N, CA, C and O of each residue as an XYZ file, in Angstrom:
296
protein
N     187.563    317.458      5.803
C     186.230    317.180      5.295
C     185.388    316.658      6.456
O     185.851    315.835      7.245
N     184.182    317.128      6.553
C     183.304    316.714      7.639
C     182.733    315.330      7.362
O     182.722    314.866      6.222
N     182.262    314.682      8.412
C     181.691    313.337      8.255
C     180.514    313.321      7.283
O     180.450    312.429      6.437
N     179.566    314.287      7.370
C     178.474    314.277      6.381
C     178.971    314.479      4.949
O     178.450    313.867      4.017
N     179.978    315.338      4.775
C     180.519    315.558      3.429
C     181.191    314.296      2.912
O     181.051    313.958      1.736
N     181.927    313.587      3.787
C     182.567    312.334      3.388
C     181.520    311.292      3.016
O     181.685    310.565      2.037
N     180.441    311.218      3.795
C     179.376    310.259      3.503
C     178.721    310.589      2.171
O     178.426    309.688      1.386
N     178.488    311.871      1.908
C     177.884    312.292      0.648
C     178.799    311.952     -0.526
O     178.335    311.462     -1.556
N     180.102    312.211     -0.371
C     181.060    311.887     -1.422
C     181.077    310.383     -1.675
O     181.089    309.947     -2.826
N     181.079    309.596     -0.614
C     181.062    308.138     -0.765
C     179.801    307.690     -1.492
O     179.862    306.818     -2.359
N     178.664    308.275     -1.149
C     177.407    307.932     -1.825
C     177.456    308.301     -3.305
O     176.991    307.541     -4.154
N     178.022    309.471     -3.614
C     178.123    309.902     -5.016
C     179.046    308.983     -5.812
O     178.721    308.593     -6.933
N     180.196    308.638     -5.231
C     181.129    307.740     -5.918
C     180.521    306.356     -6.115
O     180.694    305.736     -7.164
N     179.812    305.879     -5.101
C     179.161    304.574     -5.207
C     178.101    304.583     -6.293
O     178.035    303.658     -7.102
N     177.273    305.613     -6.324
C     176.226    305.712     -7.348
C     176.837    305.775     -8.746
O     176.321    305.160     -9.679
N     177.929    306.515     -8.890
C     178.592    306.623    -10.192
C     179.150    305.264    -10.617
O     179.007    304.865    -11.772
N     179.782    304.560     -9.686
C     180.341    303.240     -9.985
C     179.241    302.247    -10.342
O     179.391    301.466    -11.282
N     178.146    302.271     -9.606
C     177.026    301.362     -9.894
C     176.472    301.628    -11.287
O     176.178    300.688    -12.025
N     176.326    302.893    -11.653
C     175.832    303.231    -12.994
C     176.791    302.713    -14.064
O     176.352    302.222    -15.103
N     178.091    302.819    -13.818
C     179.083    302.308    -14.766
C     178.992    300.792    -14.888
O     179.083    300.247    -15.988
N     178.814    300.122    -13.772
C     178.694    298.657    -13.782
C     177.438    298.234    -14.530
O     177.472    297.301    -15.331
N     176.339    298.917    -14.269
C     175.083    298.566    -14.941
C     175.147    298.799    -16.444
O     174.461    298.116    -17.205
N     175.960    299.752    -16.880
C     176.079    300.062    -18.308
C     177.252    299.333    -18.972
O     177.542    299.562    -20.146
N     177.919    298.464    -18.226
C     179.126    297.800    -18.736
C     178.826    296.932    -19.951
O     177.738    296.376    -20.100
N     179.832    296.840    -20.807
C     179.772    295.938    -21.960
C     180.517    294.665    -21.596
O     181.533    294.706    -20.902
N     180.008    293.536    -22.066
C     180.718    292.277    -21.835
C     180.997    291.601    -23.173
O     180.220    291.702    -24.123
N     182.113    290.922    -23.210
C     182.579    290.287    -24.437
C     183.066    288.879    -24.131
O     183.567    288.606    -23.040
N     182.914    287.999    -25.093
C     183.400    286.630    -24.943
C     184.765    286.437    -25.592
O     185.512    285.535    -25.214
N     185.094    287.282    -26.568
C     186.339    287.102    -27.312
C     187.220    288.338    -27.194
O     186.674    289.440    -27.130
N     188.502    288.236    -27.162
C     189.274    287.004    -27.313
C     189.296    286.169    -26.043
O     189.830    285.060    -26.035
N     188.723    286.693    -24.980
C     188.557    285.993    -23.708
C     187.407    286.691    -22.996
O     187.125    287.851    -23.295
N     186.737    286.024    -22.070
C     185.629    286.686    -21.369
C     186.136    287.902    -20.581
O     187.065    287.797    -19.780
N     185.510    289.045    -20.823
C     185.892    290.242    -20.085
C     184.761    291.268    -20.100
O     183.851    291.217    -20.928
N     184.853    292.189    -19.161
C     183.863    293.255    -18.998
C     184.587    294.588    -19.133
O     185.700    294.747    -18.631
N     183.960    295.544    -19.807
C     184.539    296.879    -19.967
C     183.654    297.880    -19.225
O     182.476    298.044    -19.541
N     184.245    298.541    -18.237
C     183.560    299.593    -17.496
C     184.030    300.929    -18.043
O     185.230    301.202    -18.061
N     183.120    301.749    -18.482
C     183.467    303.081    -18.968
C     183.108    304.118    -17.895
O     182.087    304.002    -17.217
N     183.953    305.111    -17.759
C     183.702    306.204    -16.799
C     183.372    305.682    -15.405
O     182.403    306.119    -14.785
N     184.180    304.748    -14.916
C     183.924    304.169    -13.595
C     184.002    305.227    -12.503
O     183.196    305.231    -11.573
N     184.982    306.126    -12.623
C     185.097    307.243    -11.685
C     184.574    308.510    -12.351
O     184.708    308.660    -13.566
N     183.981    309.421    -11.587
C     183.629    310.720    -12.157
C     184.898    311.376    -12.720
O     185.990    311.164    -12.191
N     184.759    312.159    -13.775
C     185.921    312.742    -14.461
C     186.817    313.534    -13.513
O     188.040    313.401    -13.577
N     186.240    314.352    -12.637
C     187.071    315.155    -11.736
C     187.818    314.276    -10.734
O     188.969    314.555    -10.399
N     187.172    313.227    -10.261
C     187.817    312.302     -9.334
C     188.954    311.550    -10.018
O     190.020    311.364     -9.432
N     188.727    311.120    -11.251
C     189.758    310.401    -12.002
C     190.968    311.301    -12.259
O     192.109    310.879    -12.069
N     190.719    312.536    -12.689
C     191.824    313.462    -12.949
C     192.628    313.731    -11.678
O     193.852    313.842    -11.730
N     191.948    313.836    -10.544
C     192.641    314.018     -9.267
C     193.552    312.824     -8.995
O     194.706    312.997     -8.602
N     193.037    311.621     -9.203
C     193.826    310.406     -8.959
C     195.039    310.343     -9.884
O     196.130    309.963     -9.459
N     194.848    310.715    -11.134
C     195.961    310.706    -12.091
C     197.026    311.713    -11.663
O     198.216    311.397    -11.676
N     196.614    312.911    -11.289
C     197.572    313.950    -10.883
C     198.335    313.572     -9.619
O     199.489    313.966     -9.450
N     197.699    312.809     -8.729
C     198.316    312.490     -7.442
C     198.853    311.064     -7.359
O     199.180    310.596     -6.269
N     198.948    310.380     -8.471
C     199.516    309.026     -8.473
C     201.010    309.114     -8.166
O     201.673    310.073     -8.561
N     201.535    308.119     -7.467
C     202.976    308.133     -7.193
C     203.779    308.076     -8.487
O     203.290    307.606     -9.514
N     205.008    308.556     -8.425
C     205.831    308.490     -9.632
C     206.175    307.033     -9.952
O     205.971    306.144     -9.125
N     206.685    306.805    -11.129
C     206.935    305.449    -11.623
C     207.848    304.646    -10.697
O     207.616    303.452    -10.508
N     208.860    305.252    -10.125
C     209.770    304.536     -9.242
C     209.082    303.953     -8.031
O     209.394    302.838     -7.613
N     208.154    304.689     -7.468
C     207.426    304.202     -6.302
C     206.497    303.074     -6.704
O     206.439    302.049     -6.025
N     205.775    303.245     -7.790
C     204.832    302.210     -8.225
C     205.553    300.916     -8.562
O     205.046    299.839     -8.249
N     206.719    300.987     -9.191
C     207.398    299.767     -9.601
C     207.829    298.938     -8.396
O     208.004    297.726     -8.517
N     208.001    299.567     -7.245
C     208.363    298.829     -6.040
C     207.229    297.952     -5.541
O     207.463    297.031     -4.758
N     206.016    298.217     -5.974
C     204.857    297.500     -5.465
C     204.266    296.536     -6.481
O     203.151    296.052     -6.285
N     204.974    296.248     -7.549
C     204.457    295.333     -8.566
C     204.556    293.897     -8.092
O     205.473    293.527     -7.359
N     203.611    293.110     -8.516
C     203.649    291.678     -8.258
C     204.303    291.015     -9.453
O     204.147    291.474    -10.585
N     205.012    289.975     -9.217
C     205.605    289.259    -10.338
C     206.942    288.670     -9.961
O     207.414    288.809     -8.833
N     207.537    288.014    -10.927
C     208.835    287.405    -10.692
C     209.940    288.324    -11.204
O     209.674    289.461    -11.593
N     211.160    287.840    -11.203
C     212.300    288.664    -11.605
C     212.230    289.085    -13.064
O     212.895    290.039    -13.467
N     211.440    288.390    -13.852
C     211.326    288.705    -15.275
C     210.161    289.643    -15.566
O     209.911    289.988    -16.721
N     209.451    290.054    -14.522
C     208.378    291.020    -14.700
C     207.025    290.437    -15.021
O     206.095    291.178    -15.341
N     206.890    289.117    -14.944
C     205.577    288.532    -15.204
C     205.167    287.683    -14.007
O     206.005    287.143    -13.284
N     203.884    287.584    -13.824
C     203.362    286.802    -12.709
C     202.701    285.542    -13.243
O     201.973    285.598    -14.235
N     202.942    284.412    -12.604
C     202.275    283.186    -13.052
C     200.780    283.284    -12.788
O     200.360    283.864    -11.787
N     199.991    282.729    -13.668
C     198.542    282.758    -13.529
C     198.013    281.393    -13.120
O     198.458    280.374    -13.648
N     197.102    281.361    -12.221
C     196.328    280.178    -11.831
C     197.161    278.918    -11.734
O     197.119    278.059    -12.614
N     197.883    278.822    -10.705
C     198.673    277.598    -10.483
C     197.819    276.528     -9.880
O     198.302    275.426     -9.620
């Protein structure tokens, strides 16, 4: 990919993400949280899903203790 094409792609992804952030819903219950819908363009998201590492690789990079949970805010 050429530098101008990469810059254009970055600009498109940024604009899409900003639009998702601006349209986000926020909720107070059951805890404060924000929901971003369609953060990535559909084609970009599908590409990421298809090219995600298999489960064995991902599990090697998890944070947490031996029981599979991570302590929060110590």
